[in-house]
C-alpha positions in Angstrom: 0.0 0.0 0.0 1.4 3.4 -0.9 2.0 6.2 1.6 -0.8 8.3 0.0 -3.3 5.4 0.4 -2.2 4.8 3.9 -2.7 8.4 4.8 -6.3 8.2 3.6 -7.2 5.4 6.0 -9.3 6.5 9.0 -7.8 5.6 12.3 -10.3 4.0 14.6 -10.3 2.4 18.1 -13.1 0.3 19.6 -13.4 0.2 23.4 -15.6 -2.7 24.4 -15.0 -4.6 21.2 -16.1 -7.9 22.4 -19.6 -6.7 23.4 -22.7 -6.5 21.1 -22.0 -2.9 20.2 -18.4 -3.5 19.6 -19.1 -6.5 17.4 -21.6 -4.6 15.3 -19.0 -1.9 14.9 -16.3 -4.4 13.8 -18.8 -5.9 11.3 -19.1 -2.5 9.6 -15.4 -1.9 9.6 -14.6 -5.4 8.3 -16.8 -4.7 5.3 -14.4 -1.9 4.2 -11.0 -2.9 5.7 -9.0 -0.7 3.3 -10.8 2.4 4.6 -9.7 1.9 8.2 -6.6 1.5 10.3 -7.6 -0.2 13.6 -5.5 1.4 16.3 -6.8 -0.4 19.4 -9.3 -2.9 20.4 -10.3 -3.5 24.1 -12.4 -6.1 25.7 -13.2 -8.0 28.9 -12.7 -11.7 29.8 -13.4 -13.0 26.3 -9.7 -12.9 25.1 -10.4 -15.5 22.4 -12.7 -13.2 20.6 -10.6 -10.1 21.3 -7.5 -11.8 19.9 -9.2 -13.2 16.8 -10.7 -9.8 15.9 -7.4 -8.0 16.6 -5.6 -10.4 14.3 -8.3 -10.3 11.6 -8.3 -6.5 11.5 -4.6 -6.0 12.1 -5.0 -3.9 15.2 -2.1 -2.1 16.7 -2.9 -3.2 20.3 -5.4 -5.4 22.0 -6.2 -4.7 25.7 -8.2 -6.8 28.1 -9.6 -5.2 31.2 -8.6 -8.2 33.3 -4.8 -8.4 34.2 -5.2 -12.1 35.0 -6.1 -12.7 31.3 -3.0 -11.0 29.9 -1.0 -14.3 29.7 -3.8 -15.9 27.7 -4.2 -12.9 25.4 -0.4 -12.8 24.7 -0.5 -16.5 23.9 -3.3 -16.0 21.4 -1.6 -13.0 19.7 1.8 -14.7 19.5 3.4 -14.1 16.1 0.7 -11.8 14.9 2.4 -8.5 15.5 -0.5 -7.2 17.6 0.6 -5.8 21.0 -1.1 -7.1 24.1 -1.8 -5.3 27.3 -4.2 -5.4 30.3 -5.7 -3.4 33.1 -6.9 0.1 33.7 -3.6 1.8 33.0 -3.4 0.0 29.6 -7.0 1.1 28.7 -6.0 4.7 29.3 -2.8 4.3 27.3 -4.8 2.9 24.4 -7.1 5.9 24.6 -4.1 8.2 24.3 -3.1 6.6 21.0 -3.9 8.9 18.1 -7.2 8.0 16.5 -9.7 9.9 14.3 -12.8 8.0 15.7 -13.3 6.1 18.9 -16.2 3.8 19.8 -16.9 4.0 23.5 -18.8 0.8 24.3 -17.4 -0.4 27.5 -20.4 -1.4 29.7 -20.8 0.5 33.0 -19.0 3.3 34.8 -15.7 1.7 33.7 -16.1 3.3 30.3 -15.9 6.9 31.7 -12.2 7.3 32.3 -11.1 6.0 28.8 -13.7 8.2 27.2 -12.6 11.3 29.0 -9.0 10.5 28.1 -9.9 10.2 24.4 -11.7 13.5 24.4 -8.5 15.3 25.5 -7.1 14.5 22.0 -9.9 16.3 20.2 -11.1 13.2 18.6 -14.6 12.1 17.5 -16.1 9.9 20.3 -19.0 7.7 19.3 -20.7 7.2 22.7 -22.5 4.0 23.3 -21.5 4.0 27.0 -24.6 5.7 28.4 -23.2 5.5 31.9 -20.7 8.2 31.0 -23.5 10.8 30.5 -25.6 9.5 33.4 -22.7 9.6 35.9 -20.8 12.6 34.6 -22.7 14.4 31.8 -21.4 17.9 32.6 -17.8 16.7 33.0 -18.0 14.8 29.7 -19.6 17.7 27.7 -17.2 20.3 29.2 -14.2 18.1 28.4 -15.3 17.8 24.8 -15.8 21.6 24.5 -12.5 22.3 26.1 -10.5 20.2 23.6 -12.7 20.7 20.5 -13.7 17.1 20.4 -17.0 15.8 19.0 -19.4 13.4 20.9 -21.8 11.5 18.7 -24.6 9.5 20.3 -24.8 5.8 19.4 -27.8 4.7 21.5 -30.5 4.2 18.8 -32.8 6.7 20.6 -30.3 9.5 20.9 -29.0 8.9 17.4 -32.6 9.3 16.2 -33.0 12.6 18.1 -29.6 13.8 16.9 -30.7 13.1 13.3 -34.1 14.7 13.7 -32.5 17.9 15.1 -30.1 18.3 12.2 -30.5 21.8 10.9 -33.0 22.7 13.7 -32.8 25.1 16.5 -32.9 23.3 19.9 -34.9 26.2 21.3 -37.8 25.3 19.0 -38.1 21.8 20.6 -41.2 21.4 22.7 -40.5 17.8 23.8 -38.5 14.7 22.9 -40.2 11.4 23.1 -37.9 8.3 23.7 -39.6 5.1 22.7 -39.4 1.9 24.7 -40.2 -1.7 23.6 -41.3 -2.6 27.1 -38.8 -5.5 27.2 -39.3 -9.2 27.3 -41.7 -9.1 30.3 -44.0 -6.4 29.1 -47.1 -8.7 28.8 -46.5 -10.4 32.2 -49.0 -9.7 35.0 -47.7 -7.6 37.9 -48.2 -10.6 40.2 -45.9 -12.7 38.1 -43.1 -10.2 37.7 -41.4 -10.9 41.1 -40.7 -14.5 39.9 -39.0 -13.6 36.7 -35.7 -15.3 36.1 -32.6 -13.7 34.5 -33.2 -15.9 31.4 -36.7 -14.7 31.1 -35.9 -11.1 31.6 -32.9 -11.5 29.3 -34.9 -12.5 26.2 -35.8 -9.5 24.1 -38.6 -9.6 21.6 -37.0 -7.3 19.1 -33.3 -6.4 19.8 -30.3 -8.7 19.9 -28.3 -7.3 22.8 -26.2 -8.5 25.7 -27.8 -10.0 28.9 -27.3 -6.9 31.1 -28.8 -4.4 28.7 -31.7 -6.7 27.8 -32.6 -7.2 31.5 -32.3 -3.4 31.9 -34.8 -3.1 29.0 -37.3 -5.4 30.8 -37.0 -3.4 34.0 -36.9 -0.1 32.0 -33.8 0.9 33.8 -32.3 1.2 30.4 -34.9 3.7 29.4 -34.4 5.6 32.7 -30.8 5.9 31.8 -31.7 7.2 28.4 -34.0 9.9 29.8 -31.1 11.2 31.8 -28.8 10.9 28.8 -31.2 13.0 26.8 -31.2 15.7 29.5 -27.4 15.8 29.7 -26.6 15.5 26.0 -29.2 17.8 24.5 -29.5 20.1 27.5 -33.3 19.8 27.6 -35.2 20.2 31.0 -36.7 17.0 32.4 -40.3 18.2 31.8 -39.6 18.3 28.0 -38.5 14.6 27.9 -40.8 11.6 28.1 -41.0 8.0 27.1 -43.7 5.9 25.4 -44.0 2.2 25.0 -43.8 1.2 21.3 -43.7 -2.6 21.1 -42.5 -2.8 17.4 -39.3 -0.9 18.1 -39.4 0.7 14.7 -39.7 4.3 15.8 -36.7 5.1 17.9 -37.5 8.6 19.0 -39.8 11.5 18.1 -39.1 15.3 18.4 -42.0 17.7 18.7 -41.5 21.3 17.7 -43.1 24.6 18.8 -45.2 24.7 15.6 -46.8 21.3 16.5 -44.8 19.4 13.9 -43.4 16.1 15.1 -40.5 14.3 13.4 -40.1 10.5 13.9 -37.0 8.5 13.1 -37.9 5.0 11.9 -35.6 2.1 11.2 -35.2 -1.6 11.7 -34.1 -2.6 15.2 -30.4 -3.0 14.2 -27.7 -1.2 16.1 -25.6 -0.9 13.0 -27.9 1.9 11.9 -26.9 4.2 14.8 -23.3 2.9 14.7 -23.0 3.5 11.0 -24.5 7.0 11.2 -21.8 7.9 13.8 -19.1 6.1 11.8 -19.8 8.0 8.6 -21.0 11.3 10.0 -21.4 14.0 8.7 -22.2 12.1 5.5 -24.5 9.1 5.0 -23.4 5.8 3.4 -25.0 2.5 2.5 -25.5 0.3 5.5 -26.3 -3.5 5.6 -29.6 -3.0 7.5 -33.1 -4.1 6.6 -35.3 -1.6 4.9 -38.8 -1.1 6.3 -41.9 -2.0 4.3 -44.6 0.1 5.9 -47.4 -1.6 4.0 -46.3 -5.0 5.4 -45.9 -3.5 8.9 -49.4 -2.1 8.6 -49.6 -0.7 12.1 -47.6 1.0 14.9 -48.7 0.7 18.5 -48.1 3.0 21.4 -49.0 3.0 25.1 -48.1 5.1 28.1 -45.7 3.3 30.5 -47.3 1.9 33.6 -45.6 3.5 36.7 -46.3 0.4 38.8 -44.6 -1.9 36.2 -41.6 0.5 35.5 -40.7 2.4 38.7 -37.2 3.0 37.3 -38.7 5.9 35.2 -39.7 7.8 38.3 -36.2 7.3 39.7 -34.8 8.9 36.5 -37.0 12.0 37.1 -35.7 12.2 40.6 -32.1 12.0 39.4 -32.5 14.7 36.9 -34.2 17.0 39.5 -31.5 16.3 42.0 -28.4 16.7 39.8 -25.0 16.7 41.4 -23.8 13.2 42.0 -27.3 11.6 41.9 -26.6 10.1 38.4 -23.4 8.4 39.6 -25.2 7.0 42.7 -28.2 5.8 40.6 -26.0 4.0 38.1 -23.8 2.3 40.6 -26.8 1.1 42.7 -28.5 -0.1 39.5 -25.4 -2.1 38.5 -25.3 -3.8 42.0 -29.0 -4.5 41.9 -28.6 -6.1 38.4 -25.7 -8.2 39.6 -27.8 -9.4 42.5 -30.8 -10.3 40.3 -28.6 -12.2 37.8 -27.0 -14.0 40.8 -30.4 -15.1 42.1 -30.1 -13.0 45.3 -32.7 -10.3 44.5 -36.2 -10.5 42.9 -36.7 -8.7 39.6 -39.2 -6.3 41.2 -36.9 -5.4 44.1 -34.2 -3.8 41.9 -35.8 -0.4 41.7 -36.7 -0.3 45.4 -33.1 -1.1 46.3 -31.8 1.8 44.1 -34.4 4.1 45.6 -33.2 3.2 49.1 -29.6 3.9 48.2 -30.6 7.3 46.9 -32.6 8.0 50.0 -29.7 7.1 52.3 -27.1 9.0 50.3 -29.4 12.0 50.2 -29.9 11.9 53.9 -26.1 11.7 54.3 -25.6 14.7 52.1 -23.6 12.6 49.6 -25.5 13.6 46.4 -24.9 17.4 46.5 -22.1 18.8 44.5 -21.4 22.1 42.8 -19.2 21.4 39.8 -18.5 17.7 40.5 -15.1 16.4 39.5 -14.2 12.9 38.2 -12.8 12.0 41.6 -16.1 13.0 43.2 -18.1 10.9 40.7 -15.9 7.9 41.3 -16.2 8.3 45.1 -20.0 8.5 44.8 -19.9 5.4 42.6 -18.0 3.5 45.3 -20.2 4.7 48.1 -23.4 3.8 46.3 -22.1 0.3 45.6 -21.2 -0.1 49.3 -24.6 1.2 50.4 -26.4 -1.1 47.9 -24.5 -4.1 49.1 -25.4 -3.3 52.7 -29.0 -2.8 52.0 -29.2 -5.9 49.8 -28.7 -8.0 52.9 -32.2 -7.0 54.1 -33.9 -8.9 51.2 -34.8 -12.5 51.4 -33.5 -14.9 48.8 -36.1 -15.0 45.9 -38.0 -18.1 45.0 -36.6 -20.2 42.2 -38.5 -20.6 38.9 -41.4 -22.9 39.3 -42.0 -22.0 42.9 -44.7 -19.5 42.3 -47.4 -19.5 44.9 
């Protein structure tokens, strides 16, 4: 390859390459390998997949978040020319490597430090890590502005809003409506919900996602996070953001303007749409996603979310009203509650009450208030919320196993 051709290649890094978002991103890049130079791929415990993708796409470095898996990663990369590294420091070093476009898809608060580090280099950050905005939205947005970096939303809902607002004045927006599928348990009775298993909550009717985000969809914690994301990214007040249940998952978001007009973004439930939009922005290019046949679809359904079924939505409103460190505490407590549910130690319907109790305790202790929070303050609130959640979780009885419904 000539030097001129090499210079035309776009340098990309994918943080969270082994997850569902990362794999969809790699699928798009692998379809045009001559257009991209893969700088870094990072992943978790699945070093087999990480190494295979790094070799296939000739990445400069592959990083696992788990230091104990470094030996295995090195063994799988032996002779490939791909560098291997592990741990938090290695993730930050990978974020420092020059790249034109970085996918931030590490799940959880762990994605925040690498994302912030990447922004310091004035790059384009494709943000699929919703926890970054929920925990530290003002910090993230300020860091991007300080260094002339660009943040592009990759959540399908926020990508939809972003596209609907192109060329529009945000001041003319009356409200943004984020759609929700309702998750895999949306047709269950309220009486049955406490007995849902992780496998049942982790089966989505429309989207192909990882276990954690699929369960968050069933509990609507995922949508609660997205409401907070909308508030932080677009700067809209909470009263101008709402959600609606749309079982088909074909409309991803709607924007209503001051003249009464409403713009809806429609597309197949395929994350490659939002990823591809961010990858090719500010232009549009062909994507390998299904095209909608409206005559075949025939109908689109909507319903207001039931507060009794989805208490996480009220918690999102509380977080937005509180501000400060409430988002960091909310996310950390939610992650602990989800871990407990997956581990069979907390009923499905007790996740939201546990998060609420953590917020109550931290508010009473004065731990949520902060004027101009820093990253250290966010991380401290995260640790404290996890400790509080673990303490409070001990007050719950072990849930019944599947098949033990009264």
